[in-house]
C-alpha positions in Angstrom: 49.0 129.8 199.8 46.8 127.5 197.7 48.6 124.4 199.1 48.0 125.7 202.6 44.2 126.1 202.0 44.0 122.7 200.4 45.7 121.1 203.4 43.2 122.9 205.7 40.1 121.6 203.9 41.2 118.3 202.4 43.6 116.7 205.0 41.7 114.6 207.5 38.4 115.8 206.0 36.4 112.9 207.7 37.6 113.9 211.1 36.8 117.5 210.4 33.3 116.7 209.2 32.7 114.6 212.4 33.9 117.5 214.5 31.6 120.0 212.7 28.6 117.7 213.2 29.5 117.2 216.9 29.8 121.0 217.3 26.3 121.5 215.9 24.8 118.9 218.3 26.5 120.5 221.2 25.3 124.0 220.1 21.7 122.8 219.8 21.9 121.1 223.2 23.3 124.1 225.0 21.0 126.8 223.5 17.9 127.2 225.6 14.7 125.9 224.0 13.0 129.4 224.1 15.7 130.6 221.7 14.4 128.1 219.1 10.7 128.7 219.6 8.3 131.6 220.1 5.1 132.3 222.0 2.2 134.3 220.4 -1.3 135.2 221.7 -4.1 135.2 219.1 -7.7 136.2 219.2 -9.5 133.3 217.4 -13.2 132.4 216.7 -15.1 130.2 219.1 -17.0 127.8 217.0 -20.1 125.9 218.3 -20.5 122.5 216.9 -23.3 119.8 217.0 -25.9 121.6 219.1 -28.8 119.3 219.6 -31.6 120.2 217.2 -34.2 120.5 220.0 -32.2 123.1 221.9 -32.0 126.9 221.4 -29.2 129.2 222.5 -30.7 132.1 224.5 -27.5 133.4 226.0 -24.6 133.1 223.7 -20.9 132.8 224.7 -18.3 135.3 223.5 -17.6 134.9 219.7 -13.8 134.9 220.2 -11.3 133.7 222.8 -7.6 134.4 223.3 -5.2 131.5 222.8 -1.5 131.6 223.7 0.6 129.3 221.5 4.1 128.0 221.6 5.7 126.8 218.4 9.1 126.3 216.7 10.4 129.3 214.9 9.9 127.4 211.6 6.2 127.6 212.1 6.1 131.4 212.7 4.4 132.2 209.4 1.8 129.4 209.9 0.5 130.5 213.3 -2.3 133.0 212.3 -6.0 133.5 213.2 -6.9 131.6 210.1 -5.0 128.5 211.1 -6.1 128.3 214.7 -9.7 127.5 215.8 -11.4 127.0 219.1 -14.1 124.3 218.8 -16.8 123.9 221.5 -18.5 120.5 221.2 -22.2 120.7 222.3 -23.5 117.2 221.4 -23.6 116.3 225.1 -25.0 119.7 226.3 -28.0 119.8 228.6 -30.5 122.5 229.5 -29.2 122.6 233.1 -25.6 123.3 232.1 -24.6 127.0 231.9 -20.8 126.8 232.3 -18.6 125.2 229.6 -14.9 124.8 230.2 -12.4 125.4 227.4 -9.6 122.9 227.2 -6.5 122.6 225.2 -7.9 119.7 223.2 -10.5 122.0 221.8 -7.9 124.1 219.9 -6.9 123.1 216.4 -3.3 124.0 215.6 -0.6 123.4 212.9 1.3 120.2 213.7 4.3 121.0 216.0 2.6 123.8 217.9 1.1 123.6 221.4 -1.4 125.6 223.5 0.0 127.4 226.6 -3.1 129.2 227.8 -6.7 129.9 226.9 -8.6 132.9 228.1 -11.3 132.7 229.3 -10.9 129.2 230.6 -14.7 128.7 230.5 -17.6 130.4 228.9 -21.3 130.9 230.0 -24.1 129.8 227.7 -27.7 129.2 228.4 -30.1 127.1 226.3 -33.8 126.3 226.2 -36.0 123.7 224.6 -37.3 124.5 221.1 -41.0 125.2 220.9 -43.1 125.4 217.7 -46.4 127.2 217.3 -48.8 128.2 214.6 -49.3 132.0 214.4 -51.8 134.2 212.5 -50.4 136.4 209.7 -51.6 139.9 209.5 -51.1 142.6 206.9 -49.5 145.8 208.2 -51.2 148.7 206.5 -50.1 152.3 206.8 -51.4 155.6 205.2 -54.8 156.3 203.8 -56.5 155.6 200.5 -57.3 158.6 198.3 -60.7 160.1 199.1 -62.5 158.5 196.1 -61.4 154.9 197.0 -62.5 152.6 199.8 -60.9 149.4 201.2 -63.2 146.4 200.7 -61.0 143.6 202.2 -57.5 142.4 202.7 -56.5 138.8 202.1 -53.2 137.3 203.3 -51.9 134.0 201.9 -51.0 132.0 203.9 -53.2 133.1 206.8 -51.0 131.2 209.3 -47.4 130.1 209.5 -45.4 127.8 211.8 -42.8 129.5 213.9 -40.2 128.0 216.2 -37.7 129.3 218.8 -36.8 129.2 222.5 -39.6 128.1 224.7 -39.8 131.2 226.8 -39.9 133.5 223.8 -42.6 131.8 221.7 -46.1 133.1 222.6 -49.3 131.8 221.0 -50.8 135.3 221.2 -48.2 136.8 219.0 -48.8 137.6 215.3 -46.6 137.5 212.3 -46.9 140.7 210.3 -46.0 141.8 206.8 -43.7 144.6 205.9 -45.6 147.9 205.9 -47.9 148.5 202.9 -48.6 152.1 202.0 -52.3 152.6 201.1 -51.8 156.2 199.9 -49.8 155.0 196.9 -52.5 152.6 195.6 -54.9 153.4 192.8 -56.9 150.2 192.7 -57.0 146.5 193.8 -53.6 144.9 193.8 -51.9 141.6 194.7 -48.3 141.8 195.8 -45.5 139.7 197.5 -44.5 140.7 201.0 -42.0 139.8 203.6 -42.7 138.1 207.0 -41.9 140.2 210.0 -41.6 137.9 213.1 -42.6 139.0 216.6 -38.9 139.0 217.8 -35.5 138.1 216.4 -35.2 134.9 218.4 -37.9 133.2 216.3 -37.7 131.7 212.8 -40.0 130.2 210.3 -40.2 126.5 210.6 -40.8 126.1 206.9 -38.3 126.9 204.1 -41.2 128.3 202.1 -41.1 132.0 202.7 -43.5 133.2 200.0 -46.2 135.6 201.3 -48.9 137.3 199.2 -51.2 140.1 200.1 -54.3 140.8 198.1 -55.9 144.2 198.7 -59.4 144.7 197.2 -60.3 148.4 196.6 -63.4 149.9 195.0 -64.5 153.3 193.9 -66.8 155.1 196.3 -70.3 155.7 195.0 -71.7 159.2 194.6 -73.7 158.8 197.8 -70.6 158.0 199.7 -68.7 161.0 198.4 -71.5 163.5 199.0 -71.5 164.8 202.6 -74.9 164.4 204.3 -77.0 167.6 204.6 -77.4 169.0 208.1 -81.0 168.6 209.3 -82.5 171.9 210.6 -85.2 171.7 213.2 -88.2 174.1 212.4 -88.9 176.9 214.9 
């Protein structure tokens, strides 16, 4: 038995090895390609790159797109939403352009994989020119002081800030306000830090300095102020 097995594996081993390799080549050439690869559709982020600094996006495209990918089976574990990206290049964008095609070259993939389809095939995005204006800053006061106190003045530092955003949404008549300050909780003059509240969410401060101070000057009412005036009675 041992001699028989030895003859099977040892005799003419070179010819047998050649036959085995030839069989593998024939097997791979006969098996359809789809049996050696897979297709998968992923929802991946749509990244916007190199938008001109003088332009503002006023109508954004979808944040994700669907990409159908074909790849060898050996890459199955590598094809994930983390490894695939859709990159929309905006360096040559113009204010007149509103439709942006998505092409296969915009998709980053592991080497060896290929894009079969992208959905949608194009996205809609609208942009405007950036506009910068100087707006007044105003303290937002709520509530009332206790009866024995009176408000002398309110100082805001700085009194104006530079704001920028899409041209159609920046208005010189707008005002920047502070977060609400409750007067009913105050017992005397105070200086505090506050936050900027912009007129709308499409605007931003042009400066990186976001410090805002509010100084509220309060005084005690005099006795004359607290005493109600007597009613004048006309003689008969």
